[in-house]
C-alpha positions in Angstrom: 131.7 155.2 -3.2 131.5 158.8 -4.3 135.2 159.3 -3.4 136.2 156.3 -5.5 134.2 157.6 -8.5 135.3 161.2 -8.4 137.7 162.1 -11.2 138.2 158.4 -12.0 139.1 157.4 -15.6 135.8 155.5 -15.8 133.7 158.5 -14.9 135.6 160.8 -17.3 134.9 158.3 -20.1 131.2 158.7 -19.6 131.5 162.2 -21.0 133.0 160.7 -24.1 130.2 158.2 -24.3 127.6 161.0 -24.0 129.1 163.2 -26.7 130.2 160.6 -29.2 126.8 158.8 -29.6 125.1 161.8 -31.3 128.3 163.1 -32.8 129.0 159.9 -34.6 125.4 159.6 -35.8 125.8 163.1 -37.1 129.2 162.7 -38.8 128.2 159.3 -40.3 124.8 160.1 -41.7 124.3 163.8 -42.2 125.9 163.7 -45.7 124.0 160.5 -46.6 120.8 162.0 -45.2 121.0 165.4 -47.0 122.8 164.4 -50.2 121.5 160.9 -51.0 118.1 160.9 -49.1 117.0 164.6 -49.5 118.8 165.3 -52.8 121.0 168.3 -51.7 123.9 168.7 -54.2 127.5 168.0 -53.1 128.4 171.5 -54.1 125.9 173.1 -51.7 126.8 170.6 -48.9 130.5 171.6 -49.4 129.6 175.3 -49.4 127.8 174.9 -46.1 130.7 173.1 -44.5 133.1 175.9 -45.7 131.0 178.7 -44.2 130.8 176.8 -41.0 134.6 176.4 -40.9 135.1 180.2 -41.1 132.7 180.7 -38.2 134.4 177.9 -36.3 137.8 179.5 -36.8 136.6 182.5 -34.8 134.5 180.9 -32.0 136.5 177.9 -31.0 139.7 179.6 -29.8 137.6 182.2 -28.0 135.6 179.6 -26.2 138.9 178.1 -25.0 140.3 181.4 -23.9 137.1 182.3 -22.0 137.0 178.9 -20.4 140.6 179.3 -19.1 139.7 182.6 -17.5 136.4 181.5 -16.0 136.3 181.6 -12.1 133.3 180.1 -10.3 132.9 178.0 -7.2 131.8 175.2 -9.5 135.1 175.3 -11.5 136.1 176.6 -14.9 134.8 173.9 -17.2 131.7 172.4 -15.6 129.5 175.6 -15.8 130.1 175.8 -19.6 129.2 172.2 -20.1 126.0 172.5 -18.0 124.9 175.5 -20.0 125.5 173.9 -23.4 123.7 170.6 -22.7 120.1 171.9 -23.6 121.5 173.8 -26.6 123.3 170.8 -28.0 120.1 168.7 -27.6 117.9 171.2 -29.5 120.4 171.8 -32.3 121.1 168.1 -32.9 117.4 167.5 -33.3 117.2 170.4 -35.7 119.9 168.9 -38.0 117.7 165.9 -38.6 114.3 167.6 -38.7 114.1 169.8 -41.8 110.5 170.7 -42.8 109.0 168.6 -45.6 108.6 170.0 -49.1 111.5 172.5 -49.1 113.2 173.6 -52.3 116.9 172.8 -52.6 117.9 176.3 -51.6 115.5 176.2 -48.7 117.1 172.8 -47.7 120.6 174.3 -48.0 119.6 177.3 -45.8 118.1 175.0 -43.1 121.2 172.8 -43.2 123.6 175.7 -43.0 121.8 177.3 -40.0 121.4 174.0 -38.2 125.1 173.1 -38.8 126.3 176.4 -37.4 124.2 176.2 -34.3 124.9 172.5 -33.7 128.7 172.9 -34.1 128.7 176.0 -31.8 127.0 174.1 -28.9 129.2 171.0 -29.6 132.4 173.2 -29.5 131.6 174.5 -26.0 131.2 171.0 -24.7 134.2 169.4 -26.5 136.6 172.3 -25.6 135.7 172.1 -21.9 135.6 168.3 -21.8 139.0 167.9 -23.5 140.5 170.6 -21.3 139.8 168.5 -18.2 142.0 165.5 -19.4 145.5 166.9 -18.8 144.3 168.6 -15.6 142.7 165.5 -14.0 145.4 162.9 -15.1 149.1 163.7 -14.7 151.9 161.3 -15.7 152.2 158.9 -18.6 150.9 155.8 -16.8 147.6 157.3 -15.6 147.1 159.2 -18.9 147.7 156.0 -20.9 145.1 154.2 -18.7 142.6 157.0 -18.9 143.0 157.4 -22.6 142.5 153.6 -23.2 139.3 153.6 -21.0 138.1 156.8 -22.7 138.6 155.3 -26.1 137.0 152.0 -25.1 133.9 154.0 -24.2 134.3 156.0 -27.5 134.2 152.8 -29.5 131.0 151.7 -27.8 129.6 155.1 -28.7 130.9 154.8 -32.3 129.2 151.4 -32.5 125.9 152.8 -31.3 126.1 155.9 -33.4 127.0 154.1 -36.6 125.8 150.5 -36.4 122.7 151.2 -34.3 121.6 154.4 -36.1 120.4 152.6 -39.3 118.2 150.3 -37.3 116.9 153.3 -35.3 116.1 155.6 -38.2 114.5 152.8 -40.2 112.2 152.1 -37.3 111.3 155.6 -36.1 112.7 158.1 -38.7 115.6 160.5 -38.6 113.9 163.1 -36.5 112.8 160.7 -33.7 116.2 159.1 -33.8 117.7 162.5 -33.0 115.3 163.0 -30.1 116.3 159.6 -28.6 120.0 160.3 -28.9 119.6 163.8 -27.4 118.0 162.3 -24.3 120.7 159.6 -24.1 123.4 162.3 -24.4 121.9 164.3 -21.5 121.7 161.3 -19.1 125.3 160.3 -19.6 126.7 163.9 -19.6 125.0 164.7 -16.3 126.4 161.5 -14.8 129.8 162.5 -15.9 129.4 166.0 -14.4 128.1 164.6 -11.1 131.5 163.1 -10.2 134.0 165.5 -11.7 135.9 167.9 -9.4 138.3 170.4 -10.9 141.7 171.2 -9.7 141.4 174.4 -7.7 145.1 175.1 -7.7 145.2 175.0 -11.5 142.2 177.3 -11.7 143.8 179.9 -9.5 147.0 180.2 -11.5 147.4 183.5 -13.4 146.2 183.7 -17.0 147.7 185.8 -19.8 145.8 188.3 -21.7 144.2 187.4 -25.0 147.0 188.6 -27.3 149.7 187.0 -25.1 147.7 183.7 -24.8 147.3 183.4 -28.6 150.9 184.4 -29.3 152.3 181.6 -27.0 149.9 179.1 -28.5 150.5 179.9 -32.1 154.3 180.0 -31.7 154.4 176.5 -30.3 155.9 174.5 -33.2 155.4 170.9 -31.8 151.7 171.8 -31.0 151.1 172.8 -34.6 152.9 169.8 -36.1 151.1 167.3 -33.9 147.6 168.7 -34.6 148.1 169.2 -38.3 149.2 165.6 -38.5 146.2 164.6 -36.4 143.9 166.5 -38.7 144.8 164.4 -41.7 144.2 161.2 -39.8 141.0 162.6 -38.4 139.9 163.2 -42.0 140.3 159.5 -42.5 138.0 158.8 -39.5 135.4 161.0 -41.0 135.7 159.6 -44.5 135.4 156.0 -43.3 132.3 156.6 -41.2 130.6 158.9 -43.7 131.5 156.8 -46.8 130.4 153.4 -45.3 126.7 153.8 -46.3 127.8 154.8 -49.9 130.4 152.0 -50.0 127.8 149.4 -48.9 125.3 150.6 -51.5 127.5 151.0 -54.5 130.6 148.8 -54.0 129.4 145.9 -51.9 125.9 146.2 -53.3 124.3 145.1 -50.0 120.9 146.2 -48.7 120.7 149.2 -46.4 119.6 147.0 -43.6 123.1 145.3 -43.6 125.0 148.5 -43.0 124.8 147.8 -39.3 126.7 144.5 -39.8 129.4 146.2 -41.8 129.8 149.1 -39.4 129.8 146.7 -36.4 132.8 144.8 -38.0 134.9 147.9 -37.6 133.8 149.2 -34.2 133.3 145.9 -32.4 136.8 144.9 -33.3 138.2 148.2 -32.0 137.1 147.5 -28.4 139.6 144.7 -27.7 142.2 146.3 -30.0 142.2 149.4 -27.8 143.5 147.1 -25.1 146.3 145.9 -27.4 147.3 149.5 -28.1 147.2 150.3 -24.4 149.7 147.4 -23.8 151.9 148.6 -26.7 151.9 152.3 -25.7 152.8 151.6 -22.1 156.1 150.2 -23.4 156.9 153.2 -25.8 157.5 156.9 -25.7 154.1 158.5 -26.4 155.4 160.3 -29.5 156.9 157.2 -31.0 153.7 155.2 -30.2 151.6 158.0 -31.8 153.7 157.9 -34.9 153.5 154.1 -35.3 149.7 154.3 -35.0 149.6 156.3 -38.2 151.7 153.6 -40.0 149.3 150.9 -38.8 146.3 152.9 -39.8 147.7 153.6 -43.3 148.3 149.9 -44.0 144.9 148.9 -42.6 142.8 150.9 -45.1 144.3 149.0 -48.1 142.0 145.9 -48.0 138.9 148.1 -48.3 139.8 148.5 -52.0 139.6 144.8 -52.7 136.3 143.9 -51.0 133.3 143.0 -53.2 130.9 141.5 -50.8 129.6 141.8 -47.2 132.0 139.0 -46.1 135.0 140.8 -47.6 133.8 144.1 -46.2 133.6 142.6 -42.7 137.2 141.2 -42.9 138.5 144.6 -44.2 136.6 146.3 -41.4 138.2 144.3 -38.7 141.7 145.1 -40.2 140.8 148.8 -40.2 139.8 148.5 -36.6 143.4 147.9 -35.6 144.7 151.1 -37.2 141.8 153.1 -35.9 142.3 151.9 -32.3 145.9 153.1 -32.3 145.0 156.5 -33.5 142.2 156.9 -31.0 144.4 156.1 -27.9 147.6 157.9 -28.7 146.8 161.7 -29.5 145.6 162.7 -26.0 148.9 161.6 -24.5 150.9 163.7 -26.9 148.8 166.8 -26.6 148.8 166.5 -22.8 152.6 166.5 -22.8 152.7 169.7 -24.9 150.3 171.4 -22.5 152.4 170.4 -19.5 155.5 171.9 -21.1 153.6 175.1 -21.8 152.6 175.3 -18.1 156.3 175.0 -17.1 157.2 177.8 -19.5 154.4 180.2 -18.8 153.3 179.4 -15.2 149.7 179.0 -16.2 147.4 176.0 -17.1 145.9 176.8 -20.4 144.2 173.6 -21.4 141.1 175.4 -22.7 142.8 177.5 -25.4 145.1 174.6 -26.4 142.2 172.2 -26.6 140.2 174.7 -28.6 142.9 175.5 -31.1 143.7 171.8 -31.4 140.0 171.1 -31.9 139.7 173.7 -34.6 142.8 172.3 -36.5 141.6 168.7 -36.2 137.9 169.6 -37.0 139.1 171.3 -40.2 139.4 167.8 -41.3 135.7 168.0 -42.1 136.5 170.5 -44.9 139.3 168.3 -46.2 136.8 165.4 -46.2 134.1 167.5 -48.0 136.6 168.7 -50.6 137.8 165.2 -51.2 134.2 164.0 -51.7 133.5 166.9 -54.1 136.7 166.4 -56.2 136.4 162.6 -56.5 132.7 162.9 -57.1 133.4 165.4 -60.0 136.1 163.1 -61.5 133.7 160.1 -61.6 130.5 162.0 -62.2 128.7 161.3 -58.9 126.4 164.2 -58.0 123.7 162.7 -55.7 121.6 159.6 -55.1 119.4 160.8 -58.0 122.3 161.2 -60.3 125.1 158.8 -59.2 127.1 158.9 -62.4 128.4 156.1 -64.6 130.7 154.4 -62.0 129.7 155.1 -58.4 131.4 152.0 -57.2 134.8 153.3 -58.3 134.0 156.7 -56.8 133.6 155.2 -53.3 136.5 152.7 -53.6 138.8 155.8 -54.0 137.1 157.7 -51.2 137.2 154.8 -48.7 140.7 153.4 -49.5 143.0 155.5 -51.8 142.2 158.9 -50.4 142.6 157.7 -46.7 145.9 156.1 -47.5 147.3 159.3 -49.1 146.1 161.4 -46.1 147.8 159.0 -43.6 151.0 159.1 -45.5 150.9 162.9 -45.1 150.3 162.4 -41.3 153.3 160.1 -41.1 155.6 162.5 -42.9 154.6 165.5 -40.7 154.9 163.4 -37.5 158.6 162.7 -38.3 159.4 166.4 -37.5 157.8 166.3 -34.0 160.3 166.5 -31.1 159.0 166.8 -27.5 161.3 166.8 -24.5 160.7 164.3 -21.8 160.5 165.3 -18.1 160.6 163.2 -14.8 156.8 163.9 -14.3 156.0 162.2 -17.6 157.7 159.0 -16.5 155.2 158.4 -13.7 
């Protein structure tokens, strides 16, 4: 039984389930919680995100480099994940547990510190979890299968983290919601770690020094193009999830209790649609399939502009689900091929630093999302829930449809310049 579970795509996917439930609750509701519920201004929320990004720029690549060079009898990645589990739990709870009665500047300070600590703990886990993918799964077929299963679990987590969270915080409050999700995270992450065995041969390969490692990574043109393209699409993921509560309130004019139905329309539909994309991607070159996923995603956000009721929002949500499913499945396959080619060139497996730099580029989408929120809010006069401006409905139509469409067009254009050589190993 243990042998069948060790390093299986199913077990690997439990790590995704563990991380994405709290991460999605965070990304979907932290803006809504601090800006609309607690009254923090968009400007201060954007400033906090900018300060974090500067910190993240330094720590994420270093965590990847240190992970690649770690040597223990338990592996390179597993000790880092074990150590970060309690830190992630505590900082996630901190984000949603600010003391009552704080001034706006006090609230900003709490938010900034909580954000920096939470994202540092999350970075350690995401870098090491992501670095295991190309090491554990080799060849297009197994990677396509593993990615599809992983993203299926991710959609379940997205559904819980978005559609389930309003029910949970309405029942027990934001702080208790965070405690519950932190415990769920620990249970699934420990299950994942129980059945993961790292590749000893890959761990024993020589590793370049810091300067050489960064030079090789930063000079890899396909790597940069792929991840910059992904960052614009990832911004759309963040915008859709974080704008849904505002969209429901101001555009569809439905009660907060119905947010769960709207969110479920997107994420429930993605589960079977991941299977559709798995079937499509098996018949295509990974780069071509990745490129087509951007096209599908861009088309799918258009109906959100025209919805005016819960029913219309549900239909638009199902359509978005198709584009989202394609983008969730395809990027790991493309990034894994880039890492494989680097290993052939350098003679070392450097999944950690590639995953870390990739993560930083893609996670910079949070700043793009925050700036888009700030600019569109300024144009239409939205400041906060206490001062939503003269036309909040138009504000959030733009943020959930027009801005995502423009960002995905940019992703498509950048993806056209990506050229990655095929090798016999990739055909397996």
